[in-house]
Structures are given as structure tokens and as C-alpha cells.
N, C-alpha and C positions, 0 to 999 in steps of 0.2 A: 544596532547597538545594545540592545536591551538582550539579546541572544548571548552577547558576550558578558554582559556583565552577571547575567544568569549562570554561564559558565564559571566565572571568577568564583560566585559565590559558593556554588556546587563542590567547585574544587578545595576551595577553604574548608568549606564547613564539612567535607568527606573527610579531609585529614585529620580536622578537628575533633570528630567522633571519631575515627579509627584511633588517634592516639588515646583518648579515654577511655574507649573500651579496651585498650590495652593495659592501662593503668588499673583497672579494676577487673583485670582477668577474663573479660569476655571475648577477647580473642585467643584462639588456639595457642597453646605454650609454644609449638614450633615455628609459629610465624608473630610470637610478639616481640617485637624490637626492644621496645620497653625495659623489659624484665629479663629479656636475653639479654642486651647492652649490660645491665647491671650485673647478671649473674658473671658473663665473662669477664668484667672489670676485677670484680671481687677475687675470682678466682687467680688471674694472673697476679694482681697484687698481692695476695696471699702467697705465690711464687717468688715473687721479689723481696718480700719479707724474710721467707725460710731460705731462700738461695740468691742472697744479692750478691750482683758482679760486682759492683763498687760498693765496698762494706762500710766506707765511712759515709755512705748518702743518707740522709734522714728517711724515716717510711715516709715522713710528710714533707717530701722534699719541697725545695723551693719551688712557688708557683702551683703546688698542687692543687690548690683548691680554684685557681683560676683556670686550670685547664680542667677540672670536673664539669666547671660552669660549662665551657665550650663544649663539653662533651655533648649535654642537654641539650644547648643551644642550636647546633650546628645539626644536632641529629633529629631532634623533633620541633623546637620553637621555631627555628628558621625555616623548616620544611612545611609548617603548616602555614606561614605567612607566606611563603612562595607558591605554594600549590595552585591557588586560584591563577595566577600569571602562566602557569604551566598550560592549564586546561585552557587559556585563552590563545596563547600562541598554537597548541594544537588546531584549533579551529582556524584561527588566520592561515596555517600552512595545509588545511584541509581546502579551503576556499580559493587557493592557488594551485591547487591539484595535486600537492606533496601529501600523500600518504602514507602508510604501512607498508601496502600492497606495491606501491609505484617504487620503493627503494629496496625492496626484499632482493636480494642475493641468493640465498639458502633457505630451504623449506626443512626444518629437522622434527617436523611435528610427529613424524611417523618412525623418528630413531630411536634406537633402545633409550632407556632414561640417563643411563650412565654417560653415554655420548653427548646427549644433549645438555646435562649439567656441565660436562668437560670444554665443550666448546662455548657455552655461554660463558663460563669462567675465563677461559683464556682470551676472547676476543674483547670482556670487558678489562681484563688488565690488562691488556696491551693499549688498549685505548686510554686508561691511566695513566700507563708508562710514558706514552707520547705526551699526554697533557701536560704531566710532570715537568718533561722537559722543556717544553713552551714556557710552563713557570718560571724557569730559571733563564731561559733565553732571552725573554723580551723584557724590556726594562717596564713596560705599562703592566706587565704580570706579575713580575717579582714584586712589586710594590705591595701587593697584597699577600703572597706567598713568604715576604720576609716575617710575617708574623709567625708563622710557623716555624722559621728557622730561629727565633729569638729565645726558643726553649735553651736553658743552660745547665738542667740537669734533667736526664731522660727517666720518664716513667710512662706506664701505659697509657696515661689520659693524656698524653702529649700527643698521641696519635692523632685526635680529635681537635687540636689547636688550632685553627686554621681561620683566615678570615673568609668571612660568608660570601665574599665573591668569587671564592674558588668554587662554590656550589655552581655559581651561573656560569662558569665555564666547562665544568666538569659534568654536569648533569644534560646538558643537550648531547655533548659528544659522547656519552654513555648511553644515552637515548638513542643515538644514532646507530652506535654498535648493535643496540637492541633491534633496533629497525631493519638492519643488514639481514638480520634471522629472521625476516619478515614479521618483526613485532612480536616474536613467540617466546615469551619466557616461561621455562620447564615449570613444571606443577611443584616440583621440590626445588626452586630458586632456593627459598629460604636455608638451603643447606651452603649454598655458594655464599648466600651473605655472611651468615654465622661464621664461616671459615674465614671469609675477608677481616671480619672485625676482629677475630682471635688473631690472626695473624699479624695485622695492623698493629695491635694492643702489644704483641711480643716483639715486635721490630724496634718499638718505642720505650722497651722496658728496661728494666737493671739487672737483666738476666742474661748470662752469657751462653748462648746457642748458637751453633752454626749447623747443625742436623748432618753434618758428616758430607758423604758424597752428594746428599741432596741439596748443598749449599748451590749447588750450580743450577738448581731448580726454583728453589724457595728462598725468598727473602728473608735475612733473618736478623736477629739485633745486633751481631758484630759488624755486619755489612752495612745495616742501614746508621750503626753509629757513627761513619765516617761520612755518610750523607749529611749528618749535620756538624760535620768538623769545620772549626773556624779556621783552621790553617788547611790550605789544599796546596798540590802541586801547581806552577805557573800555568802549565796546560790544562789543567782540569778547575780554572775557576768559576765556570760557569756550572759546576757542581757533579759530581758523581752518584752511582748507586742510586738511579732514578725508581727501580722497582718497588712496586706496591705490594703485591703478594708473591710475585716470579721473581725471581733475580736472573731469570733466563735470559729476557730482553737484554739486561747489561752485558752480559756475556757474550751474547750475539751480536751486539752491537759496538762493543770495546768501551762502555761506559762503565765497567767494573773498576772498584780500587780498595783494596784491603791490605795496608801496611802488614810487615812480617810481625810488629810488635802488637799485641792486643789486649793490653792489660786494662782498658776500657776508662782510662783517667786522662782523657783527652779535653782541650777545651771547646766548646762548641758557641754556635752561634754564626756570627759573620762581621766583617770589619765595617762600623759605622751602626752597628744593633745597638749602641747606647743611646742612639736617638730615638729608637722606638719606644713610644709609651709604654708603661709596666700595666696600665690599668686597663680593663675590657674595652671600656668605650674609646678610650683614647688609640686602642690598638683597630678597632672597627673603623675609625675615621682616619686611620693612618695612609691607605694607598689613596686620600682623595687630597692628600698635601700638596701644594704648590710644586711645580716641576722642578724648580730651582733647587730646592733643599733636597729632593731624590737624587737630583743629579750628583749633588756634592756627597751625599752618602756612598754613591756608587765607584765616586772618582776615589774615595779612599780605599775603597776595595782594590782597586786596580794599583793603587802605590805600595801597597802591603806586600 
């Protein structure tokens, strides 16, 4: 029991120290996710201001500051809180003989760096795409994902407005994806992580981008806007355009949906979203409300 407590403490303090070192620039710039997140956010926010898609949307749009807080909460504060638990789970799995080596299917340590990064990126993105579908498909998961879909005006910071329980689901599955690769994370993996942050910010931004022919590979703001659409065709009520960084999966598995008219002025949210609390604390506990209230909300969606 003592070793588990020590692992918990080491994990918690390790993440806390790493975050502080990032803040005070003691971490190399290319792995400094604290200032990297801020830099990417400022650049894309500036692009929103200079080239707005919805020109009547304010610079400080609806829930701007709430979403900004979500960015730092989900990316850093919650990561510090949960890091100790991950260390404990790692030890528990090891006690049952489940290790990185036992699940490894691919050894890419000797591959060229660019192929390592590409495979690492593609596998993690597919895992997130599949997880995203689960969040929409199953009621117990949708309760938490509904927080993300409560966004009423799109902007870069909406990217990281999500319930902390999503981290509980995403993280183990992403870790499983890495374990398939032998637990190997490329030395330059920070390139993949920063690219994913930038794409995610752009997808939620007030900028009209489609990337031309690359739209069949890369997710983009136009495509993702309709993922957040309030009104969807009856056969798509469980969601469309689930891609995180890549749109490829949606086109391959026929979950893509982009209407001909793309003026960007569509109603966002979901039927019943008026029941979702508007404040951070209310949204944090939202998914744990009594089952009856959640079913009432979803039944309204089916009636629309």
C-alpha cells in the first residue's frame, strides 16, 4: 500500500514541478506546453480578429472567458490532479502482468523519424476519433460530452471546453494506442502535440478554412462547425464529422456531412442545452445529475 501512495505522490509532484518549470521557462521551448498553448492561442485569436468568418461575432464572444479558463483547467490543473492516479494504475496493471512490452504490436524505434511521427500521429488520431464517436453514441458518456456541445459561438478556446470526465476516457485509450507501439513515443513527439493543438484551435475558430483538396485529409473549421450544429438530418442525430485532427476517418466511414451552404451562421448546440448550467462549477457536476433528468433532455432531442 505504501508503494502505491509513494507512486501517487511522485506522479502528482512530478507533474506539478514540470508545470512550474514550464511557467518559469526552465523547460526547453519546444516542449514547453504552457507557453506553447498561449502562443498558439494568441496567433489563432489574432487571425480570428483579422479574418473573421462571422463578422458580426464579437472579439470577446459569448463565454470567451469561460472557455479560456477551461483551456488551462483541462490542460494543466486537471493534469496535475490526475497524474498521481495514472502512476498508481500503471503499477496495478504491472502487478497483473500487463506491461508496455506485453501489448506491443509494432516496434518502430529503428524507423526514420518522420515515419515514427506519422504513425504516432495517425494512430492517436484514430483512437481519439473512435472515442469521440463513443461520446456521442452512449448516453452515459454523452452527459459529459454535452458540455463541449453547449458552445453557442465558436472560437479557438472552445477547443478545450470539455468536461473533465472526458480526460478519464481519452487518456487510457490514447495510452493504449501508445502501448501498441511498444510504449514508444518519438523524440520529436512534441511536433505532433503542438500540431494537434493548432488544428483543434483552428477547427473551433471563427475563421473559414477548408484547405482545398486537403479537406479530405485534414479536419477544418467548416467541417467541424457542422459537428456542433443544432439541427442535423434525422439519420445523423448521433453526430457527424467526428474527426479530431484528420477528416480522413469521417470520409472513410461515411460520417462526413457538409451542406452546400457554408455561410457559417448556423445555430449551435443541441436540443435541451438550455438545461445545462452556464457556470463552470455547474457544468463540472452536470454529468452526475439524476438519470431521469438526463433522459428527459435526450427525449427532447428525439422529438425535434
